[in-house]
N, C-alpha and C positions, 0 to 999 in steps of 0.2 A: 976339151978340158978347161981350157982358159975361159971359155964362155960360161962354162958351168960354175967355175970359181967366181967369176965376175957377177953372175946372177945371184949367188949365195951372199956375196959382199953387199950387193945392192939390197938384198932382202934383210940382212943383218942391220945395215945402216938405217933402213926404213924402220925396222923394229925399234932400234935405239932411239931414233928421232921421235917415234910415236910414244915410247916410254917417257922420253924426256919431256915431250909436250904434255903428256898426261900428268907427269909429276909437277911440271910448272903450273898446269891448270889447277891441280889439287892445292898446290902452295898458294896460288893467287886466291883461290876460293877460301882457303883457310884464313889468309890475311884479310880478305873481305869481311869474313864473319867476325874476325877480331875487331876490325875497324867499325863494323856495324854495331857490335856489342859495346864498344867504347863510346860510340856516338850516342847509343841509346842510354848508356849510363849518364853521360854528360847531360843529355836532354832531360832525363828524369831528375838529375841533381838540380839543374837549373829550374825546372818546373817546381820542385819542392821548395827551393830557395825563394822563388818568386811568390809562391803561395804563402810562405811564412812572412816574407816582406809585405805582401799585400795585406795580410792579417794584421801585422804590426801597424801598417799605415792606416788601415781602417780603424783600429783601436785608438790610434793617435788622433785621427779625424773626429771620432766620437768624443774624445776627451777634450779636444779644442772646441768643438761645437757646444759641449756642455758648459765649459767655462765662459764661452761667448754668451750663451743664453742667460747664464747666471749674472754676468756683468751687465747685460742689458736690463735684466730684471731689477738688479740693484739700482741701476741708474734711473730707471723709471720710478722706482720707489722713492729715491732721494729727491727727484725733481718734481714729482707729482705734488701739487699743493694739498695740504691737509684739509680734510672735509670739515666744514663748520659744524661744531656740535651744538650750536645754539647758545654757547656761553662766551662767545667773543663779542664784546661791545664795540659796535661801529657807530659812526655818525648817524647812518640810516636807522640804526636800532634805537638810539637816543631819541631821535625825532619821532619815531613810531611810538615810543613809550610816553613821551611828553604829550603827543597828540591824543593819547588815550586817557589822559587825566580828565576826570569830569569837569564840567564848567563850574567855575568858582562863583558862587552867588552869595554875596554878603551885603546887607544894608541896602538892597535895591539895586546894587551894581552887579554886572555879570561879565566875567572874563572867560573867553573861550580858548582853550589851549590848543585846539586843532588849527588855529591860525598860525602857529609857530612853523616856519618853513626853513629856517636857516640858523645855524649855530656859529657862524663865522663873526656874527655881531650879536650884541645883547638883544634877545627877543623882547619886543615891545608889544604889550597886549592892552588894547583900549576897550573899556567897558562898553557893551552894546546897550546897556540901559543906564538910566540916571537915578542916583539915590544919594544916600548920605552914609557911607560906610566908615566904620572905625578901623584904623590901620591895625590895631592889635587883633581885632576879630578876623581881618583878612589874613594875618599871619597864621593864626590858629587853624583857620579853614584850609589854608594852603598846605600846611604840614599834615593835617588830617586827611586831605584828599589826595595829595600827590605822593606823600611819603610811602604808603604801603605799595602802591603801584610801582614806584621806582625800585623799591626793595625786592619786589617779586621778580623783577627783571634784572637783578643783580647790581643795582645801583643804590648805594646807601648815602642818603642826604642828611646832613646834620649841621649843628652850629648856625642856625638862621640868623642873619643880620639884616637890618633894615636902615635905609637912609632916605632923606627926602620925604615927600608926601606930607608936607606941612598941613596942619589942621586949618580948615577954612579955605583951602586952595585946591587946585586941580593938578598940582605938581606931581610928576611920576613918583611912585613908590618903588624904590629899588630894593629888591630882595636878593641877598647873596647866600648861597648854601655851600658848605664844604661837601665834597663828593668823594666817595670811596667805592670799592668794588666788594661784593660779597664773595665768600670763599668759593673757589672753583671757577670764578669768572676772570676774564682778562680783557684789556682794552687795546685796540689797535693804536698806532702811533698818533693819528690825528686826534682821537678822543683823549689820549693821554695829555696832549698839549691843551686841549680845552678844559679838561678836568683839573689840570695843574692850578688853574686860577679859580676853581670852583664853578658853580652853575649860578648864573645871574639872570634875573628877570626884572623887567619894568612893568608895573601895573599902572595904567592911567585911568583915572575915574572920569565918568561923564558928568557927575555932580562933584561938589566939594567934599573933601575929606571931613569927617566928623571930628 
């Protein structure tokens, strides 16, 4: 009898323990599912937040890059030298124009303007032929020959003045011209200094002045 009761007790205990274990296993499984679900929610939330942040950072990067490119473009435009439009008068341009003036041939004398190579000092032109030129004729021929060419290139010469060149001598004839610029033309700083004193030439005859 006692053994029978003992066996039943053991059987009941075993069943209780089994049920308890099953309940504990179900509880742990339920908790694990909740934890897994919570972790999944957290991971999804973090992923979404990271995606949003990445998009914002990407947009910010594009914005900064655009501003950088714009700044570089503006800097390049501001520092890039302006292209010469052909209307800026330089020393080289003045020399080129003077050299293109036709030879001045008066009274058997000939002055060649292509011999002018420097504007830092007064150009001195010596006649390559000997004659007997009148100074007034030389002045008229100079204005008629050089004036239109200078004006065509934006240089306006006016108010001619002469000195020296005494009749019967070979003294240099000094010709001074006031110089200005045609509309739309400008001069660099070096030319401005030269033109401030006008344009001066010395014509030296091979024969005596008439």
